[in-house]
C-alpha positions in Angstrom: 119.5 117.7 71.3 116.1 118.4 72.4 112.3 120.3 72.8 111.0 122.6 75.4 108.1 123.9 76.4 107.0 126.8 79.4 103.8 128.3 80.2 103.6 131.5 82.5 99.7 132.0 83.4 97.5 134.4 85.0 96.5 132.4 88.2 93.0 133.3 87.4 92.7 129.5 85.7 94.6 126.0 85.5 97.7 125.9 82.7 96.8 124.8 79.6 98.3 121.5 79.2 102.0 121.0 79.4 101.8 117.6 78.1 100.1 118.4 75.0 102.9 121.0 73.9 105.4 117.7 74.4 103.2 115.5 72.6 103.2 117.4 69.7 107.2 117.1 69.5 108.1 113.6 70.2 110.3 113.9 67.3 112.5 116.4 69.0 113.2 113.9 71.9 111.8 110.6 72.0 114.1 109.3 74.4 112.8 110.8 77.3 110.2 113.5 78.6 109.4 115.4 81.9 107.8 118.2 83.1 108.0 120.4 86.6 105.1 122.9 87.5 105.1 126.0 90.4 102.2 126.6 92.5 102.0 129.0 95.7 104.0 132.2 96.2 107.2 130.2 97.3 106.8 128.7 93.4 107.0 124.9 95.1 107.7 122.4 92.6 106.0 119.2 91.3 107.9 117.0 88.8 106.0 114.8 86.6 106.7 112.6 83.4 105.2 111.1 80.5 104.7 108.2 78.3 108.1 108.4 77.2 109.7 108.5 80.3 112.4 105.8 81.1 111.2 103.9 84.4 114.9 104.1 86.0 114.2 107.8 85.4 111.9 107.6 88.3 113.6 105.4 90.2 116.7 107.8 90.3 118.1 109.3 93.5 117.8 112.5 91.8 116.6 115.6 93.3 115.1 116.3 90.1 113.8 112.8 89.5 110.0 112.5 88.2 107.3 111.1 90.6 105.3 108.5 88.8 101.5 109.7 88.7 102.0 113.2 89.4 99.7 115.8 87.6 100.1 119.3 87.4 98.5 121.1 90.5 95.3 122.9 89.6 96.7 125.9 91.3 100.3 126.0 89.1 100.7 129.4 87.8 104.1 128.1 86.0 105.4 125.1 84.5 108.0 123.6 82.5 108.4 120.9 79.8 111.1 119.0 78.4 111.6 116.5 75.2 115.1 114.7 75.6 117.2 113.6 72.6 119.9 111.7 74.6 123.5 112.6 73.4 125.6 113.5 76.4 125.1 111.4 79.9 122.5 109.4 78.3 121.8 108.3 81.9 118.9 109.3 83.7 121.2 112.1 85.3 120.7 114.0 81.9 116.4 114.1 82.9 115.0 117.4 82.5 113.5 119.5 83.8 116.8 120.1 85.6 117.0 121.3 89.1 120.2 122.6 90.8 121.1 124.6 94.4 118.5 123.1 96.4 115.8 123.1 94.2 116.0 126.9 93.3 116.8 126.7 89.8 115.3 124.7 87.5 115.5 124.7 83.5 114.4 123.4 80.2 117.5 123.1 77.9 118.2 122.3 74.0 120.9 122.5 72.4 125.2 121.8 73.6 127.5 123.5 75.6 130.7 122.2 74.1 133.1 123.9 76.6 131.3 122.2 79.6 134.2 120.3 80.9 136.2 123.4 81.2 133.0 125.2 82.8 132.9 122.3 85.3 136.7 122.2 86.1 136.1 126.1 87.3 132.9 125.9 88.7 134.3 122.7 91.1 137.1 125.2 91.6 135.1 127.3 93.3 132.9 124.9 95.2 129.9 123.4 93.0 129.2 120.4 93.2 127.4 117.8 90.4 125.4 114.9 90.2 125.6 114.3 86.5 127.8 114.4 83.9 125.8 116.4 81.7 126.3 119.9 80.4 122.8 120.9 81.4 123.9 120.7 85.3 127.2 123.1 84.1 124.7 125.5 82.9 122.4 125.7 85.8 125.8 125.8 88.0 127.3 128.4 85.5 123.7 130.4 86.2 123.6 129.8 89.8 127.4 131.3 89.9 127.2 133.9 87.2 123.5 134.9 86.3 122.7 136.3 82.9 126.7 136.7 82.6 126.9 132.9 81.9 125.9 133.3 78.7 129.1 135.1 77.2 131.4 132.1 78.8 129.2 129.4 76.8 130.6 127.9 73.6 127.7 126.2 71.8 124.2 126.1 70.4 121.6 126.5 73.1 117.6 127.8 73.9 116.6 127.4 77.4 114.2 128.9 79.6 115.3 128.8 83.5 112.9 129.5 86.8 114.9 131.2 89.9 112.4 129.9 92.9 114.0 132.5 95.0 114.1 135.7 93.0 110.6 134.9 91.2 111.8 135.2 87.8 112.0 133.3 84.7 115.0 133.6 82.6 115.3 132.4 78.6 117.8 132.9 76.1 119.2 132.0 72.9 122.8 131.3 71.3 124.7 134.0 69.6 124.0 132.5 66.1 120.0 131.4 67.0 121.7 127.7 65.4 118.7 126.5 68.0 115.1 127.8 68.1 112.9 129.4 70.9 109.4 130.8 70.0 106.9 132.3 72.1 103.0 133.6 72.0 100.7 135.1 75.0 97.5 133.7 74.6 94.1 135.7 74.4 93.8 135.3 78.7 97.2 136.7 78.4 98.6 132.8 79.4 102.5 133.2 78.3 104.2 130.0 76.4 107.5 129.3 75.1 108.2 126.4 72.6 110.6 124.9 70.6 108.3 125.2 67.5 105.3 127.0 66.3 102.7 123.9 66.2 102.8 123.5 70.0 100.8 126.7 70.1 98.3 125.2 67.8 97.6 122.7 71.1 96.6 125.8 73.4 93.4 127.5 74.1 92.3 130.6 72.0 95.1 129.7 69.1 93.9 130.7 65.8 96.3 131.0 63.1 96.3 134.1 60.9 99.0 134.9 58.4 101.5 137.9 59.1 101.2 139.8 55.8 104.2 141.7 55.5 106.5 138.8 56.5 104.8 136.4 54.1 105.0 139.2 51.9 108.8 139.4 52.5 109.2 135.1 52.1 106.7 135.1 48.6 108.6 138.2 47.0 111.8 138.6 48.3 112.2 134.9 49.5 113.4 135.3 52.9 112.0 134.9 56.6 113.7 134.5 60.0 115.3 138.0 59.5 113.0 140.0 62.1 111.7 138.6 65.3 108.1 137.7 63.6 107.1 134.8 62.3 104.6 134.3 59.4 102.2 133.5 61.9 100.3 137.2 63.5 101.2 137.3 66.8 103.9 134.6 67.2 107.5 136.0 67.9 111.1 134.6 68.5 113.8 135.3 70.8 116.3 137.0 67.8 120.1 135.0 68.2 122.2 136.2 71.1 119.3 138.1 72.9 117.6 137.3 76.5 114.5 137.9 78.6 113.7 137.9 82.3 109.9 138.1 83.6 108.7 138.6 86.8 107.0 135.9 88.4 105.7 137.9 90.7 103.2 139.7 88.7 101.2 138.5 85.7 102.5 138.0 82.4 103.2 141.2 80.8 103.7 142.0 77.3 103.8 145.1 75.0 100.4 145.5 73.1 101.6 143.3 70.0 102.4 140.5 72.1 106.0 141.4 72.5 108.2 140.9 74.8 111.4 143.2 75.8 114.6 141.3 74.6 118.2 142.2 76.2 121.0 141.9 73.6 123.4 140.2 75.0 125.5 139.6 72.2 126.9 141.5 69.4 128.8 140.1 66.6 132.2 142.0 66.0 135.2 141.3 64.0 138.2 140.4 66.0 140.9 143.0 64.7 143.6 141.1 62.7 147.3 142.3 61.7 149.4 140.1 59.6 149.6 138.5 56.0 147.8 135.6 54.1 149.9 133.1 55.6 149.1 133.8 59.6 145.6 134.0 58.7 145.5 130.5 57.2 147.3 129.2 60.1 144.6 130.9 62.5 142.1 129.5 60.8 143.0 126.3 60.8 143.8 126.6 64.5 140.2 127.8 65.3 138.6 125.5 62.8 140.0 122.4 64.3 139.4 123.1 67.6 135.7 123.9 66.7 135.2 120.5 64.8 137.0 118.7 68.0 134.8 120.1 70.3 131.5 119.5 68.0 132.8 115.7 68.4 131.6 115.5 72.1 128.8 113.0 72.1 127.8 109.6 73.5 126.2 108.4 70.1 127.2 107.8 66.9 128.5 111.0 65.1 128.2 111.2 61.2 128.7 113.9 58.8 127.1 115.6 55.8 128.7 115.5 52.4 127.6 117.3 49.4 130.9 117.5 47.7 131.3 121.2 48.1 134.3 123.2 49.9 132.7 123.3 53.4 131.1 119.8 53.9 134.1 118.5 52.8 136.2 120.6 55.1 134.1 118.9 57.8 134.5 115.8 56.9 138.2 115.9 56.3 139.0 117.4 59.3 136.7 115.5 61.4 137.9 112.4 59.7 141.8 113.5 60.8 140.7 114.1 64.6 139.2 110.8 64.7 142.5 109.0 63.7 144.6 110.9 65.9 142.2 110.3 68.6 142.7 106.3 68.0 139.2 105.6 66.5 138.7 102.5 65.0 135.2 103.0 63.6 134.7 104.1 60.0 132.9 107.6 59.6 130.0 107.9 58.1 129.1 110.8 55.5 126.0 111.2 54.1 125.1 112.9 50.6 122.1 113.7 48.4 122.9 112.8 44.6 121.0 113.3 41.3 120.7 111.1 37.9 120.8 114.5 36.1 124.7 115.5 35.6 124.4 119.2 36.2 123.1 118.6 39.4 125.3 116.2 40.6 128.2 116.3 42.8 129.1 112.6 42.8 132.9 112.7 41.8 133.5 115.2 44.3 131.9 113.5 46.6 133.9 110.4 45.4 137.1 112.5 45.6 136.7 112.8 49.8 135.7 109.3 50.2 138.6 108.2 48.4 140.7 110.7 50.2 139.4 109.9 53.9 137.7 106.2 53.6 134.7 107.2 55.1 132.1 104.8 54.5 129.7 106.9 52.2 125.9 106.8 51.8 124.3 108.5 49.0 120.4 109.1 48.2 118.5 110.2 45.5 115.9 112.8 46.0 112.8 112.0 44.2 110.3 114.2 42.9 107.2 111.6 43.6 108.4 111.2 47.0 108.6 115.4 47.1 104.8 115.6 46.6 104.0 112.5 48.7 105.7 114.2 51.4 104.9 117.6 51.2 102.3 117.9 53.8 104.6 116.1 56.5 107.5 118.5 55.9 105.3 121.7 55.8 104.3 120.2 59.0 107.8 119.9 60.4 109.2 122.9 59.2 106.5 125.2 60.4 106.8 127.8 58.3 106.8 127.5 53.9 110.7 126.7 52.3 112.2 128.3 49.6 113.1 125.6 47.6 113.6 122.2 47.0 116.8 121.7 48.3 115.2 121.6 51.4 113.9 118.1 50.3 117.3 117.4 49.7 118.3 117.8 53.5 115.3 115.7 54.1 116.4 113.3 52.5 119.9 113.1 53.8 118.9 113.8 57.4 116.3 110.8 56.6 118.7 108.4 55.3 121.4 109.1 58.4 118.4 108.2 60.8 117.8 105.0 58.9 121.6 104.2 59.2 121.6 104.7 63.2 123.4 107.9 62.9 122.3 110.0 65.8 124.4 113.4 65.5 125.7 115.1 62.2 127.9 117.8 61.7 127.4 120.2 58.6 129.1 123.0 56.9 126.2 125.6 57.4 127.6 128.9 58.2 130.8 128.8 56.1 129.2 131.1 53.0 127.9 133.9 55.0 131.2 134.2 56.5 133.7 133.1 53.5 132.0 135.1 50.9 130.7 131.7 49.2 127.9 133.4 47.2 127.7 135.1 44.0 126.7 138.2 45.5 129.7 138.4 47.5 132.0 139.4 43.6 129.8 142.5 43.7 130.2 143.6 47.4 134.0 143.2 46.2 133.3 144.8 42.9 131.5 147.6 44.6 134.6 148.5 47.6 137.1 148.6 44.8 135.2 151.0 42.4 134.6 153.5 45.8 138.2 153.5 46.3 138.6 154.1 42.8 141.0 151.4 42.3 140.3 151.0 38.5 142.8 148.3 37.7 142.2 146.0 40.3 138.6 145.9 39.5 139.6 144.9 36.0 141.4 142.5 37.1 138.8 141.1 39.2 136.6 141.1 36.6 138.7 139.4 34.3 139.7 136.5 36.9 136.0 136.1 37.5 135.4 135.3 33.8 138.7 133.1 33.5 137.8 131.2 36.9 134.2 131.3 36.8 133.0 132.0 33.2 131.1 135.3 34.2 131.8 137.7 31.9 131.6 141.8 32.2 128.0 142.3 32.0 127.4 139.7 34.4 130.0 141.7 36.7 128.1 145.3 35.6 125.0 143.7 36.8 126.6 142.6 40.1 128.0 146.2 40.5 125.0 148.4 40.2 123.2 146.0 42.1 125.5 146.7 44.9 125.8 150.8 44.4 122.0 151.5 43.0 119.2 153.1 45.0 116.1 150.6 45.0 114.2 152.6 42.4 117.0 151.5 40.0 117.9 148.1 41.3 114.3 146.6 41.1 113.8 146.2 37.4 117.9 145.5 37.3 116.8 142.6 39.7 114.3 141.0 37.5 117.0 141.5 34.5 119.3 138.9 36.2 116.4 136.6 37.8 116.6 137.2 41.5 114.0 139.1 43.7 112.1 142.2 43.3 108.6 143.8 44.4 106.0 142.0 44.0 103.5 142.2 40.7 100.2 141.1 39.4 100.5 137.5 40.9 99.9 138.6 44.9 97.0 140.4 46.3 98.2 142.9 48.7 95.1 143.9 50.1 94.0 140.6 51.1 97.6 139.9 52.4 97.6 142.9 54.2 101.2 143.8 53.3 103.2 146.8 51.9 105.6 146.5 48.8 108.5 147.1 51.2 111.8 146.1 50.6 112.6 144.1 53.6 116.2 145.1 53.7 115.3 148.4 54.5 118.2 149.4 51.4 120.5 147.9 53.5 121.7 144.9 51.3 122.1 147.5 48.4 124.5 149.6 50.9 127.0 146.6 51.7 129.8 148.4 49.9 132.5 145.6 51.3 132.4 141.8 51.9 133.1 142.1 55.2 129.6 144.4 55.5 127.5 141.6 53.6 128.9 139.2 55.7 127.6 141.0 59.0 124.1 141.3 57.5 124.0 137.7 56.2 125.2 136.1 59.5 123.0 138.6 61.9 120.0 139.7 59.8 119.0 137.7 56.5 120.3 134.2 55.1 121.7 132.2 58.1 119.1 132.2 60.5 116.9 130.9 57.7 118.7 128.7 56.8 119.2 127.4 60.3 115.5 126.9 60.7 115.2 124.5 58.0 118.3 122.6 59.2 116.9 122.1 62.9 113.4 121.3 61.1 114.7 118.7 59.0 117.6 117.0 61.3 115.1 117.0 64.1 111.9 115.5 62.2 114.1 112.5 62.2 115.4 112.9 65.9 118.9 113.9 64.7 121.1 116.3 66.2 122.9 118.3 63.5 126.3 120.5 64.6 127.3 123.1 62.7 131.4 123.9 63.6 131.4 126.4 61.0 129.6 128.8 63.8 132.0 129.0 66.6 131.7 132.4 67.3 135.5 132.4 67.8 136.0 131.0 64.4 133.3 133.6 63.1 135.0 136.9 64.7 138.1 135.6 63.6 137.3 135.3 59.5 134.8 138.6 60.2 137.5 140.9 60.9 139.9 139.4 58.4 140.7 141.6 54.9 138.7 141.1 52.2 141.1 140.2 49.7 141.5 136.9 52.2 138.0 135.7 51.4 138.0 137.1 47.4 140.9 137.7 45.5 141.5 137.1 41.7 138.3 135.2 41.6 139.6 133.0 43.9 136.4 132.5 47.0 136.9 131.2 50.6 140.7 132.0 49.8 141.8 131.4 53.9 140.3 128.6 53.9 141.6 126.9 50.7 145.0 128.2 52.1 144.5 126.9 55.7 143.3 123.2 54.9 146.3 122.8 52.3 147.5 119.3 52.8 144.1 118.2 54.5 141.7 118.6 51.8 142.3 117.2 48.4 143.6 119.3 46.1 140.5 118.5 43.6 138.0 119.7 46.5 140.6 122.7 47.4 140.7 124.3 44.6 137.0 123.7 43.4 135.0 126.9 42.1 132.0 125.7 41.3 129.2 125.9 44.3 125.9 123.6 44.3 125.2 122.3 47.8 122.4 120.0 48.4 120.5 120.5 45.3 117.5 118.9 43.4 117.2 119.3 39.9 114.5 121.7 40.5 114.4 123.7 36.9 114.8 119.9 35.2 111.9 119.2 37.3 109.5 122.0 36.1 111.1 122.4 32.9 111.2 118.9 31.4 110.8 115.9 33.6 107.0 117.2 35.2 105.6 120.8 34.4 102.2 119.2 34.5 102.6 117.9 38.2 104.2 121.5 38.9 100.9 122.9 37.1 98.7 120.8 39.4 100.6 121.8 42.5 100.3 125.7 42.1 96.6 125.5 40.7 96.1 123.9 44.3 98.0 126.4 46.1 96.3 129.2 44.5 93.4 127.6 46.1 94.7 126.9 49.5 95.7 130.6 49.5 92.2 131.7 49.7 93.0 134.5 47.1 96.4 135.4 48.3 98.1 134.5 45.0 96.2 135.4 42.0 95.7 133.0 39.1 98.2 135.0 37.3 100.7 133.1 39.0 99.7 130.3 37.0 100.8 132.3 33.7 104.0 133.4 35.7 104.5 129.5 36.2 104.0 129.2 32.6 106.8 131.1 31.2 109.0 129.8 33.4 108.2 126.5 32.1 109.2 128.0 28.4 111.8 130.0 29.3 109.9 133.1 28.8 111.0 133.8 32.2 114.6 133.7 34.2 114.0 130.2 36.2 113.9 131.2 39.9 112.2 129.3 42.7 109.7 131.7 42.9 107.2 129.0 41.6 108.1 126.7 44.8 107.7 129.7 47.0 104.5 129.8 45.9 103.7 126.3 46.2 105.0 125.5 49.7 102.9 129.2 50.7 99.4 127.2 49.8 100.6 124.1 51.6 101.5 125.5 54.2 98.0 127.8 54.6 96.7 124.1 54.1 98.7 122.5 56.7 97.8 124.9 59.4 94.3 126.2 58.6 96.1 130.0 58.3 93.6 132.3 57.3 94.4 136.2 56.1 93.7 138.3 59.0 90.9 140.1 56.8 88.4 136.5 57.9 88.6 137.3 61.1 85.9 139.8 60.8 84.1 137.6 58.6 
């Protein structure tokens, strides 16, 4: 796992400092760093290093070895920079930027290609030769052999920028689900910059942090971000998952007036057709999931796992444990958990069940409210954008614990809920599907089962059914009743924010009339990218590579194509996983129906333990927001504290938003004219 930077200037003035962009993200790759700059019509390459470049890299007999003491030529128009967290081939052979094909191709790459051994053998059979064991060189050779068509052959998580000196092109791409980030920004002087984290643009000339009002509204009012190619910084964009861009280096940098690049969609998620029964589906799930976990165990450094005690992380831990035992690994597997002294937010009994079942070495952290506020500025800086609840702090604490324990790679259960229908809203999608099919008896059976299994009565079911079927005009008051997001109210100054009170789902969420439809939308347009963003920043802040085996695209396509009843039936959620991992999971976990995850006791903190701390934090956020958050926000919080409003994460989103504006010096757009 690494961090990257790239610059493409007009040639009218020297490039900005690629080294400054690398220094900002040292946490993403403290093991090594390097850069390459290109100048002239033939894009002649000059390589250099930095303070963290190991001495052995300079002395290595490699075509891409950096040259000590070299500086970026004044005439350079293109530069690539890289920070390395050494995971595979920790030798100098894995140094980046890396070249291939006699210096024709150069790349900076962030991620892992899990099928690189198979691709290497195929490419060697076609005449390719390698000087390293790294997956980066395999990616370069794959591009040399198949061009952009190589993307469809890659299995893994990746974001990269590649320069072809012969064709004079820059090619950038992102993995299917957006596991690894890739942002870009066009400076006022038309210099185009790519980066792994938004904060890297802040060191470039012409940078001004201006709030993107509509996306900020989406976050504050609806609790969503990363659902478009825009960010909460005006003018900063991201490559969408499964897209790529190609840029002609013979011409000055070109983009649409708003600074957007034209993206090519190289991957579109579609479910694989399935015919068969639940037993066949369960077998198919287990086979694909085990293959994915096995691939995600590849590393030349210690590998651990997150363990919340829920079904998803427990599945990863138990399958991982089984595979390691089969492989004869003697060292104990390490699992890391977030716990709470408040019983209703604590999952230790389930964590301990998995520990007894597997024999893993367990590590537990108790996220502390005082530490949350002490570290809020640091977490905000690492996250780049506001974050939706204090659960991100729980995840942050888990990765900090893993780093202190010397673990460099962590497997996590992210992505399971979105494909296996793990959220409450999926019951509404199931009810809507049965309702539209006029299957009244089956609908009533599902409602009764949800009552028996989850404690949700018919009124709860009717609310979620109506939320799935009604138009927006009727859904807004309903969502307010059940405590979910709705259009903004008096606590937000939309004029100053420069936003319209629009539903960011454009009516699509309510139109998800089956589990498969809702899964597709959450995997591609809403939940998943937001969660992956937070996980990437939390893990990389502690120089840890987070891996998500549930997001192997073959597994996701298989599950997406299964009938809805293989995911929820008679109140049983994630049915195909439960059946597929029978005998692998302890029964107390396999049949567990409650769900919590890496949660903090946020409601308890606000209402019982430290209401005054939250009052003070929100008042500060109102001041930090330059008027975007109206003082009426304090009344909203007061209603939550006293129980007059249903608890939600909105107060925290306000606090996080204010902290973000202060941390990055973000201003409303209207301030630009003052």
